[in-house]
N, C-alpha and C positions, 0 to 999 in steps of 0.2 A: 447709487452714493454710499460711502459707509458711512456707519450713525443713522443715515433717516430709514424710516420705513416706508416700502416703497407701496405706492397708490395700488389700492385695486380698482381692477377695472368694473364696468358694471357688470360682464358677465361673471367674474369671479367672485363679486360680491353676493349676486344672487346664486350662484351654485352653493356657497355657504351658507348664506341663509335658509335655503331648502334645506340643505343639511342638519343645520343644528334644530329645524322645525322638526326633522320626520325624528332625528333622537327623541326630540322631546315630547313629542306625539305618542311613540312608540315603545318607550321606555323611561322617560323621566316621569311623565305625567302616570301612565300606571301605577309605578311606586308610589307616587305621592299618593293618587287615591285610597289605594290601598291601606298606607301609614294613617292617613286622616281617619278613615274607615274606622280601624282598628282603635283608634283612639276618641270614638266617638263618645263613649261612656265614661271615660277618665281613665287613667291609669289603672285602678282599683280593680273595676270592672273586668277592664283587660289579662291584667294578672289573674281573676277568678276565673277566667273561661281558658288560660292557659294551663291554670293546676288542676282542670278536673280530669279527676282519675283515669277516664277514657283514653282523653288528652295525650296526658304524661306517660300511659303505657305506650300509644302507639308513635309516642316522639321518641323515648328510651329504644325501642324495635328499631326505628329507622334509623338513627345514629349509629346504633351497633352492629346492625346487617351491614351499613352503609360502610362502616371501619372495616369490617372483616372482608367484605368486599376488595376492598383498597388495599388490602395487606394479599391477597391471593391476586389480584390485579397487578402489582407492581412487580411479582417476581414471576409469573407466568409473563405478563407484556417487556418486561425486557429481557428474558429469555427468549421470546418471539421476535424480538426485534434483531438480537443476535445471532440469531441463528438465520434470518432473513437476509443481514449484511455479512456477515461471513463465511458462510458456507455456500457451496455451489451443489445442486441438487437439481432431479428432475423436475418440471410442473411451479419452480423456482416464480415465475412471474403470474401464475394462476393463485396460487396460495397467497402469494401479498397482496393480488386483487380479493382475495376471499377476505384478508382482514377488515375492509370496510363495508361488508356486507350488514353488519349491524345497522349500520346507517341508514340502509337503504331499506329496510325490513320495518315493517309498523309494529308497533310495538305490542298493539294487542297480538299479532299474528306470532309476534315472539312468545306469548304464554301461551297460545293453541300449540306451539310446535312441541313446547315443553309438557303440556299435559299429555299430547299425544304420545311423546318419549317415555315420561316418568309416570303418566296418570296411573291410577289403580287398576285398570284393565287392562293395561299394555303388558310385554312380556318382560323388559327390564324394570318397570314399575312392581310388578307382581314378584319378581327375584330380589329386589330389595327390601322389600314389604317382609318377603319371608327372613331375611336377615334383620329384621329390626329397622328400619330405615324406609320412613315416610318422607318422601318429596313434597310431591303435591299437597296441597292445603296444609304446608309447613317450612319450618325458617329454611330449609335446606332451597325449596324450589322459588324463595324469595332471592336468597343469594345466587342461586344459578343464573335467574333472571335478571338480577342487575349485572354479573358477569358479561352476560351475554350483551346488552346494551353498552356497557362502558367499556369493552373489550378494547375497541381501537386506540382509547385515548392515551393509554402508555405506550403503545407500539407506535404508532405515529410521533409522540413524543421523542420518543428514544432514538428511532431510526436514524432521523437526519445527523443527529449529533454524532451516531458511530461512523455513518457514510462520510462524512467530513474528520473524523480523527485522524491523527496521522499516529502510523504502528510505529515510529522511530522509538518513541517512551518506551512502549512495552520490549522490543525489541532490544532495546538499553537493558533495563530492568532485566530479562531475561540473561543478558552477556554477563551483567553483573552477580550471577548467582540465583536470583529471585525464580522461585518456582511460576508456572501457570497462574496458579491460583494468588500469590502474592500480587503478580504483578497485576491480576484484575483489581483486585481489591485495594490495593494501593495507587495504581495508575490509572486505572482505566474506572472504576466505580465512582472516584471523586469527582470526574471529568463530566460524569452520564446523573450525577446525583440531581443537579440543576434540570434536566429535563424531564427524570424521575418522579420529583416533585410536582413538577409541572403538571403531568397525567395523571400522577394520583389526586391533585387536588381537582383538575377537571371531573375525574370521574366522582370524586366523593360528591361535587357538586350538583353532577346528573343525578345521581342516585336518591339525592335527597328527595327530588322530585318526580320521580319517576312513577308512573299510573298504569297505564296501557297493561303492560306485561304482569305486574302485579296483582292487577285485580282480578285476574285470570287464573295464576297459580298460590295465591293466598289463601283464598276463600273468606276473606274478610271476617275474621273470627275475633271478636275483642277481646282484648288482656290475650292475646296469643299469636294471631298472624295480621292484625292490622296496622298498617303501617300509616304513617300521619297523610298521607296525600288521599289515602282510600277514607282514611277519617274525617278529612275536610271535605270530599266529595258528596259522603252521608251526612254530614251535616247540613249542606249546601240544599241537599233533596229534602231534607226534615224542614228545614226553612228557618233553621237556627244560624243566620249568616255570622252574628257574633262568636258563634262558637265556634265556627269553623275561621274565622279570621285570626282566632288566638293562636292557633298551630302556625297558619299561613305566615303568619308577624313573624314567629319563629324560625319556621324555614326560610322567610326571607332575609332575616336576618344573619343567619349563619350561611345564607349564599352570597349576600353580600360580604362578611368577613371571608370567607373562601376566595371572593375576586380580590382582595387586597392582599392577600395573603400570595395568591398567584402574582401581583404585580411585582411585591418584594423579592419573591423568589427569581422573579422574572430582569429585575435590576441587579440582584445578586450575580444571576448565571454571566449578565455582562460584564459585569466587576471581573469576574472568575477567568471569561477569555480575555 
């Protein structure tokens, strides 16, 4: 009856309770544990660990390279989705399936692939070194690793929107005298923007915690190529748990902030639709 809450059956109540319990054990409890552990010595002690020169350097490098990766990923990912949806060409289905390959490949294997391709003893690596470009054990190698592991996010976020997009508005804009470029930036792009931002947010959040591929290609050089995830691992190995927790809680805070922004983008997208 309208206005009354439906009574849950025993089975429904059991399933709901198990779901909440699982979420609590797998997500809420670990987040609560690391938060409590990081503040164990007080906010002042936590702040001191965050402000360690090596920790600050690794955090700056992590956020900087993640932002560079996001800019490149937004452009290339949107372009890839556009080509896969709007054009017909041989092996299209195969290429479309290849987009998801980074999800299947272990990140350590990703790092090894980049070392084999761009390493100091490879043909391409030697060619780039002769032109003053060092990829492995340098920032370009980290960016390439981040681009590889996050490549599908923007493509898979934009692709469904493009597939469902009505072309009548584009054709109307062209009929009214707009160029293809004007039609894209004034008609298509505003529609794609929420999905592009969603893919960018997911890529950024993924890049903050990337470890496997970076530990291979970066070389873990403090103040040069050491990102936060590798710094945290080193502190744990050195049994300096509080030092590791300082950077870990910063990454956690920014990941949660990214999640909030992602939810806001999704709500905005729903209103826009």
